[in-house]
MARVO-259399 format. One record per residue (C-alpha): residue in three letters; residue number from 0; x, y, z. Coordinates in nm, 2 decimals, padded with zeros to 4 digits. Example, Ala and Ser with C-alpha at 12.3 -4.5 7.8 and 13.67 -1.06 7.14 Angstrom:
REM residues 2
<rec residu="ALA" num="0" px="01.23" py="-00.45" pz="00.78"/>
<rec residu="SER" num="1" px="01.37" py="-00.11" pz="00.71"/>
REM end
This chain:
REM residues 107
<rec residu="MET" num="0" px="00.00" py="00.00" pz="00.00"/>
<rec residu="PHE" num="1" px="00.13" py="00.34" pz="-00.09"/>
<rec residu="ARG" num="2" px="00.02" py="00.68" pz="00.03"/>
<rec residu="ALA" num="3" px="00.09" py="01.02" pz="-00.12"/>
<rec residu="VAL" num="4" px="00.24" py="01.29" pz="00.11"/>
<rec residu="GLY" num="5" px="00.28" py="01.62" pz="-00.07"/>
<rec residu="ALA" num="6" px="00.45" py="01.56" pz="-00.40"/>
<rec residu="ALA" num="7" px="00.64" py="01.25" pz="-00.27"/>
<rec residu="LEU" num="8" px="00.51" py="00.89" pz="-00.28"/>
<rec residu="MET" num="9" px="00.58" py="00.72" pz="00.05"/>
<rec residu="ARG" num="10" px="00.62" py="00.34" pz="00.09"/>
<rec residu="PRO" num="11" px="00.58" py="00.18" pz="00.43"/>
<rec residu="CYS" num="12" px="00.87" py="-00.02" pz="00.56"/>
<rec residu="PHE" num="13" px="00.79" py="-00.37" pz="00.69"/>
<rec residu="VAL" num="14" px="00.75" py="-00.37" pz="01.07"/>
<rec residu="LEU" num="15" px="00.97" py="-00.61" pz="01.27"/>
<rec residu="LEU" num="16" px="00.80" py="-00.78" pz="01.56"/>
<rec residu="ALA" num="17" px="00.97" py="-00.91" pz="01.89"/>
<rec residu="LYS" num="18" px="00.95" py="-01.25" pz="01.74"/>
<rec residu="ASP" num="19" px="01.16" py="-01.16" pz="01.44"/>
<rec residu="VAL" num="20" px="01.53" py="-01.28" pz="01.43"/>
<rec residu="TYR" num="21" px="01.80" py="-01.14" pz="01.20"/>
<rec residu="VAL" num="22" px="02.00" py="-01.42" pz="01.04"/>
<rec residu="GLY" num="23" px="02.32" py="-01.31" pz="00.86"/>
<rec residu="ASN" num="24" px="02.63" py="-01.45" pz="00.69"/>
<rec residu="LEU" num="25" px="02.41" py="-01.70" pz="00.51"/>
<rec residu="PRO" num="26" px="02.56" py="-01.90" pz="00.22"/>
<rec residu="TYR" num="27" px="02.42" py="-01.75" pz="-00.11"/>
<rec residu="ARG" num="28" px="02.29" py="-02.09" pz="-00.22"/>
<rec residu="VAL" num="29" px="02.09" py="-02.17" pz="00.09"/>
<rec residu="THR" num="30" px="01.71" py="-02.18" pz="00.05"/>
<rec residu="GLU" num="31" px="01.44" py="-02.04" pz="00.28"/>
<rec residu="ALA" num="32" px="01.33" py="-02.40" pz="00.34"/>
<rec residu="GLU" num="33" px="01.68" py="-02.50" pz="00.46"/>
<rec residu="VAL" num="34" px="01.69" py="-02.21" pz="00.70"/>
<rec residu="GLU" num="35" px="01.34" py="-02.30" pz="00.84"/>
<rec residu="LYS" num="36" px="01.47" py="-02.65" pz="00.89"/>
<rec residu="PHE" num="37" px="01.79" py="-02.52" pz="01.07"/>
<rec residu="PHE" num="38" px="01.55" py="-02.35" pz="01.32"/>
<rec residu="ALA" num="39" px="01.31" py="-02.64" pz="01.36"/>
<rec residu="SER" num="40" px="01.44" py="-02.73" pz="01.71"/>
<rec residu="CYS" num="41" px="01.34" py="-02.38" pz="01.83"/>
<rec residu="GLY" num="42" px="00.98" py="-02.38" pz="01.71"/>
<rec residu="LYS" num="43" px="00.79" py="-02.31" pz="01.39"/>
<rec residu="CYS" num="44" px="00.92" py="-02.02" pz="01.19"/>
<rec residu="THR" num="45" px="00.88" py="-01.86" pz="00.85"/>
<rec residu="PHE" num="46" px="01.20" py="-01.73" pz="00.69"/>
<rec residu="ARG" num="47" px="01.22" py="-01.45" pz="00.43"/>
<rec residu="MET" num="48" px="01.55" py="-01.40" pz="00.24"/>
<rec residu="ILE" num="49" px="01.64" py="-01.05" pz="00.14"/>
<rec residu="ILE" num="50" px="01.71" py="-01.03" pz="-00.23"/>
<rec residu="ASP" num="51" px="01.93" py="-00.77" pz="-00.40"/>
<rec residu="ARG" num="52" px="01.69" py="-00.57" pz="-00.62"/>
<rec residu="ASP" num="53" px="01.94" py="-00.51" pz="-00.90"/>
<rec residu="LEU" num="54" px="02.12" py="-00.85" pz="-00.91"/>
<rec residu="GLN" num="55" px="01.82" py="-01.06" pz="-00.83"/>
<rec residu="ARG" num="56" px="02.02" py="-01.28" pz="-00.59"/>
<rec residu="PRO" num="57" px="02.02" py="-01.32" pz="-00.21"/>
<rec residu="LYS" num="58" px="02.21" py="-01.06" pz="-00.01"/>
<rec residu="GLY" num="59" px="02.32" py="-01.32" pz="00.25"/>
<rec residu="PHE" num="60" px="02.08" py="-01.24" pz="00.52"/>
<rec residu="GLY" num="61" px="01.72" py="-01.25" pz="00.61"/>
<rec residu="PHE" num="62" px="01.46" py="-01.26" pz="00.89"/>
<rec residu="ALA" num="63" px="01.30" py="-01.55" pz="01.06"/>
<rec residu="THR" num="64" px="00.96" py="-01.49" pz="01.23"/>
<rec residu="PHE" num="65" px="00.87" py="-01.73" pz="01.51"/>
<rec residu="GLU" num="66" px="00.53" py="-01.80" pz="01.66"/>
<rec residu="ASP" num="67" px="00.64" py="-01.68" pz="02.01"/>
<rec residu="ASP" num="68" px="00.90" py="-01.50" pz="02.19"/>
<rec residu="ALA" num="69" px="01.04" py="-01.81" pz="02.36"/>
<rec residu="ALA" num="70" px="01.11" py="-01.97" pz="02.02"/>
<rec residu="ALA" num="71" px="01.29" py="-01.65" pz="01.91"/>
<rec residu="ASP" num="72" px="01.50" py="-01.65" pz="02.22"/>
<rec residu="LYS" num="73" px="01.60" py="-02.02" pz="02.15"/>
<rec residu="ALA" num="74" px="01.70" py="-01.93" pz="01.80"/>
<rec residu="VAL" num="75" px="01.93" py="-01.65" pz="01.92"/>
<rec residu="LEU" num="76" px="02.12" py="-01.91" pz="02.12"/>
<rec residu="LEU" num="77" px="02.22" py="-02.07" pz="01.79"/>
<rec residu="ASN" num="78" px="02.44" py="-01.77" pz="01.70"/>
<rec residu="GLY" num="79" px="02.77" py="-01.89" pz="01.56"/>
<rec residu="LYS" num="80" px="02.64" py="-02.23" pz="01.46"/>
<rec residu="GLU" num="81" px="02.72" py="-02.34" pz="01.10"/>
<rec residu="LEU" num="82" px="02.50" py="-02.38" pz="00.81"/>
<rec residu="GLY" num="83" px="02.64" py="-02.47" pz="00.47"/>
<rec residu="GLY" num="84" px="02.99" py="-02.42" pz="00.61"/>
<rec residu="ARG" num="85" px="02.94" py="-02.07" pz="00.74"/>
<rec residu="ALA" num="86" px="02.90" py="-01.95" pz="01.10"/>
<rec residu="LEU" num="87" px="02.57" py="-01.77" pz="01.12"/>
<rec residu="ARG" num="88" px="02.51" py="-01.44" pz="01.29"/>
<rec residu="ILE" num="89" px="02.18" py="-01.46" pz="01.47"/>
<rec residu="ASN" num="90" px="02.02" py="-01.20" pz="01.69"/>
<rec residu="LEU" num="91" px="01.68" py="-01.04" pz="01.77"/>
<rec residu="ALA" num="92" px="01.59" py="-00.81" pz="01.48"/>
<rec residu="GLN" num="93" px="01.58" py="-00.43" pz="01.55"/>
<rec residu="GLY" num="94" px="01.32" py="-00.22" pz="01.37"/>
<rec residu="ARG" num="95" px="01.41" py="00.07" pz="01.15"/>
<rec residu="GLN" num="96" px="01.36" py="00.43" pz="01.28"/>
<rec residu="GLY" num="97" px="01.07" py="00.60" pz="01.12"/>
<rec residu="GLY" num="98" px="00.76" py="00.45" pz="00.96"/>
<rec residu="PHE" num="99" px="00.82" py="00.52" pz="00.59"/>
<rec residu="SER" num="100" px="01.10" py="00.53" pz="00.34"/>
<rec residu="GLY" num="101" px="01.10" py="00.81" pz="00.09"/>
<rec residu="GLY" num="102" px="01.01" py="00.75" pz="-00.26"/>
<rec residu="GLY" num="103" px="01.00" py="00.94" pz="-00.59"/>
<rec residu="GLY" num="104" px="01.18" py="01.25" pz="-00.69"/>
<rec residu="THR" num="105" px="01.08" py="01.61" pz="-00.72"/>
<rec residu="GLY" num="106" px="01.01" py="01.64" pz="-01.08"/>
REM end
């Protein structure tokens, strides 16, 4: 959903919940399903890989959303564990400041 503010078109940023976990240092060939399987011992989660808009390939990080805070806390304890030969960086996701990212130019 977009909303116009003045002459600029504003896009909402996605909102991170307390149950969201940042997962970094991912191998580029890992799939979302493989990451979800990696976190299976913590509880049910949905993982979304961040894709480079220009290159159309994974950026090497993403966010896992867990059903509850306890599962997210368990996931953070896996920080440093390996997946696909790489030590993952796992911590609670921190939201961005501000509610909207700018869009469009002035002309």
